[in-house]
Wavefront OBJ file of the C-alpha trace (Angstrom):
o trace
v 60.954 -30.154 89.080
v 62.849 -27.184 87.705
v 61.147 -24.842 85.240
v 64.411 -24.876 83.277
v 64.169 -28.602 82.559
v 63.679 -29.255 78.862
v 60.781 -31.344 77.607
v 60.922 -33.934 74.831
v 58.085 -35.835 73.185
v 58.981 -39.313 71.904
v 56.624 -41.290 69.663
v 56.829 -45.060 69.350
v 58.301 -44.954 72.831
v 57.346 -48.316 74.321
v 60.160 -50.481 72.910
v 63.217 -50.642 70.691
v 64.706 -47.320 69.588
v 61.932 -45.318 71.232
v 62.519 -46.834 74.659
v 66.257 -46.150 74.328
v 65.542 -42.549 73.366
v 63.360 -42.080 76.445
v 66.127 -43.503 78.636
v 68.802 -41.344 77.009
v 66.871 -38.093 77.451
v 66.010 -38.909 81.060
v 69.720 -39.440 81.704
v 70.132 -35.812 80.598
v 67.356 -34.763 83.003
v 64.807 -33.988 80.324
v 61.157 -34.418 81.169
v 59.673 -36.890 78.689
v 56.258 -37.345 77.144
v 56.262 -40.920 75.841
v 53.564 -42.117 73.496
v 52.653 -45.326 71.679
v 49.683 -47.639 71.419
v 51.011 -49.918 74.156
v 52.776 -47.439 76.444
v 52.281 -48.046 80.148
v 52.271 -45.458 82.944
v 55.662 -44.740 84.488
v 56.586 -44.447 88.167
v 58.951 -41.636 87.184
v 57.169 -38.280 87.737
v 59.259 -36.838 84.913
v 57.829 -39.294 82.365
v 54.275 -38.773 81.149
v 52.887 -41.746 79.208
v 50.127 -41.064 76.673
v 48.660 -44.130 74.965
v 47.127 -43.928 71.508
v 47.438 -44.362 67.750
v 49.843 -41.662 66.594
v 48.198 -41.653 63.162
v 45.000 -40.357 64.753
v 44.940 -36.544 64.965
v 43.127 -36.814 68.303
v 46.116 -38.652 69.774
v 48.503 -35.966 68.550
v 46.296 -33.274 70.032
v 46.145 -35.090 73.367
v 49.925 -35.592 73.495
v 50.642 -31.892 72.935
v 47.861 -30.750 75.253
v 48.988 -33.016 78.096
v 52.670 -32.155 77.560
v 51.940 -28.445 77.989
v 49.531 -28.987 80.885
v 51.976 -31.206 82.797
v 55.362 -29.716 81.911
v 54.562 -26.305 80.455
v 56.577 -26.481 77.243
v 57.787 -28.551 74.302
v 61.472 -28.261 73.392
v 62.059 -31.334 71.250
v 59.922 -33.759 69.281
v 61.366 -37.151 68.352
v 59.262 -38.769 65.627
v 60.234 -42.384 66.101
v 56.983 -44.281 65.499
v 57.108 -46.371 62.357
v 56.206 -49.750 60.936
v 57.774 -51.918 58.245
v 55.922 -54.409 56.059
v 58.330 -56.508 53.996
v 56.523 -57.884 50.972
v 57.177 -57.803 47.236
v 55.670 -54.557 45.952
v 52.981 -56.270 43.883
v 51.847 -58.290 46.909
v 51.222 -55.297 49.148
v 47.529 -54.892 49.904
v 45.565 -51.694 50.366
v 45.490 -52.547 54.077
v 49.317 -52.718 54.096
v 49.557 -49.364 52.350
v 47.063 -47.704 54.665
v 48.762 -49.094 57.785
v 52.187 -47.826 56.749
v 50.866 -44.435 55.653
v 48.906 -44.061 58.908
v 51.896 -44.549 61.184
v 54.850 -43.395 59.108
v 53.273 -40.394 57.381
v 50.090 -39.317 59.192
v 51.814 -40.030 62.502
v 54.574 -37.599 61.538
v 52.256 -34.992 60.044
v 49.756 -34.458 62.834
v 52.089 -34.251 65.821
v 54.834 -32.339 64.011
v 52.385 -29.676 62.910
v 51.140 -29.218 66.471
v 54.600 -29.372 68.045
v 56.021 -26.725 65.702
v 53.037 -24.482 66.429
v 53.843 -24.799 70.140
v 57.560 -24.143 69.538
v 56.725 -21.001 67.556
v 55.329 -19.415 70.719
v 58.827 -19.393 72.215
v 60.992 -18.995 69.113
v 62.924 -22.216 69.643
v 62.632 -25.965 69.271
v 63.903 -29.060 67.543
v 62.189 -31.795 65.555
v 64.181 -34.947 64.815
v 62.666 -37.840 62.889
v 63.832 -41.445 62.666
v 63.631 -42.167 58.950
v 65.678 -44.799 57.135
v 68.694 -45.392 54.942
v 66.587 -45.936 51.823
v 68.520 -44.204 49.052
v 69.952 -47.454 47.732
v 67.886 -50.625 47.424
v 69.122 -54.047 48.486
v 68.588 -56.836 45.995
v 66.141 -59.357 47.418
v 64.850 -56.995 50.115
v 61.292 -55.718 49.908
v 61.581 -52.070 50.865
v 59.234 -50.185 48.522
v 56.783 -49.006 51.184
v 59.667 -48.097 53.487
v 61.329 -46.099 50.703
v 58.046 -44.393 49.853
v 57.460 -43.174 53.401
v 60.947 -42.815 54.863
v 62.236 -41.144 51.711
v 59.365 -38.691 51.969
v 60.260 -37.957 55.584
v 63.866 -37.273 54.596
v 62.626 -34.783 52.001
v 60.176 -32.991 54.296
v 62.906 -32.721 56.948
v 64.916 -30.486 54.638
v 61.844 -28.527 53.580
v 60.719 -27.792 57.139
v 64.280 -26.957 58.203
v 64.332 -24.088 55.720
v 60.759 -23.007 56.396
v 61.296 -22.593 60.136
v 65.014 -21.772 60.427
v 64.446 -18.041 60.943
v 62.008 -18.849 63.735
v 64.655 -20.695 65.736
v 63.224 -24.149 65.063
v 65.602 -26.820 63.791
v 64.487 -29.931 61.884
v 66.746 -32.954 61.399
v 66.531 -36.698 60.831
v 68.436 -39.823 61.764
v 68.459 -42.518 59.083
v 69.302 -45.865 60.690
v 70.409 -49.036 59.027
v 68.919 -52.315 60.225
v 68.838 -52.056 63.998
v 68.416 -54.629 66.756
v 64.842 -54.149 67.923
v 61.896 -56.461 68.625
v 60.982 -55.990 64.956
v 63.730 -58.436 63.953
v 64.098 -62.097 64.911
v 67.456 -62.782 66.567
v 67.869 -65.838 64.340
v 68.435 -63.456 61.404
v 70.867 -61.062 63.093
v 73.958 -62.472 61.381
v 72.376 -62.298 57.933
v 70.971 -58.816 58.510
v 74.303 -57.634 59.865
v 76.041 -58.785 56.695
v 73.987 -56.251 54.694
v 76.022 -53.419 56.250
v 79.616 -52.616 55.211
v 80.576 -52.653 58.905
v 79.287 -56.236 59.066
v 76.830 -55.908 61.929
v 73.428 -54.532 62.852
v 73.047 -51.260 64.684
v 72.168 -51.003 68.360
v 69.148 -48.996 69.479
v 71.424 -47.082 71.852
v 73.537 -45.955 68.876
v 70.483 -44.429 67.216
v 69.556 -42.725 70.485
v 73.077 -41.291 70.755
v 72.778 -39.804 67.262
v 69.469 -38.180 68.210
v 71.029 -36.674 71.332
v 73.927 -35.357 69.249
v 71.568 -33.578 66.854
v 69.558 -32.208 69.753
v 72.684 -30.623 71.225
v 74.171 -29.431 67.910
v 72.478 -26.049 67.657
v 74.087 -25.055 64.332
v 72.787 -28.135 62.514
v 69.449 -28.132 60.700
v 68.173 -29.895 57.589
v 70.579 -32.782 58.211
v 69.884 -36.444 57.429
v 72.368 -38.209 59.692
v 72.984 -41.754 58.454
v 73.654 -44.196 61.266
v 73.667 -47.225 59.026
v 76.989 -49.008 59.172
v 77.950 -47.548 55.795
v 74.852 -48.675 53.865
v 74.216 -45.281 52.309
v 77.812 -45.035 51.095
v 77.568 -48.236 49.055
v 77.915 -51.985 49.138
l 1 2 3 4 5 6 7 8 9 10 11 12 13 14 15 16 17 18 19 20 21 22 23 24 25 26 27 28 29 30 31 32 33 34 35 36 37 38 39 40 41 42 43 44 45 46 47 48 49 50 51 52 53 54 55 56 57 58 59 60 61 62 63 64 65 66 67 68 69 70 71 72 73 74 75 76 77 78 79 80 81 82 83 84 85 86 87 88 89 90 91 92 93 94 95 96 97 98 99 100 101 102 103 104 105 106 107 108 109 110 111 112 113 114 115 116 117 118 119 120 121 122 123 124 125 126 127 128 129 130 131 132 133 134 135 136 137 138 139 140 141 142 143 144 145 146 147 148 149 150 151 152 153 154 155 156 157 158 159 160 161 162 163 164 165 166 167 168 169 170 171 172 173 174 175 176 177 178 179 180 181 182 183 184 185 186 187 188 189 190 191 192 193 194 195 196 197 198 199 200 201 202 203 204 205 206 207 208 209 210 211 212 213 214 215 216 217 218 219 220 221 222 223 224 225 226 227 228 229 230 231 232 233 234 235
């Protein structure tokens, strides 16, 4: 393994967008630290799997510690872990709220704080977060908790981008539309696709490609890149 190989941490890495992101970065010869509750060890010596609840600060600490111990550095953090609970707002329970806040918000907070602290040692780094195209609601869709958390992540992306720009650390986000992942039943693909102006759902590989673009675009920071089939532009 070359000391010049870059290292990326990917949360929510066991399936869907996260698994595609791991694959995409390995194709670019990055070393990858992949974490999720259900992640399994990899036969690839350049992939380190760390299982745990990303909302738990101890998991975040272990991911960063093992990344540095195994690969010596952290170049990029991809905050992909997230959950969606689709209920009418008044039917959400405290358990629903706590679950979404634990993964979507605490999961971002703990590992991003530690990753940026590691990046500061070298005066470089990139954080990119998978948020959501939540600016405009969809009639009949129950997206309040998603808007609450993903909208907050879009806002903190811009805030952190400015806070750490002079230290060589970039912070961006990718805001997907509805994407084909195990989260969605294939029986509803046609209906879900019709919610996008382009008339189809996104592919996980398309979200991964957007993340790779931002990672390579060294003059871009504070950007919320919508990969949503036109949803954010209007319907």
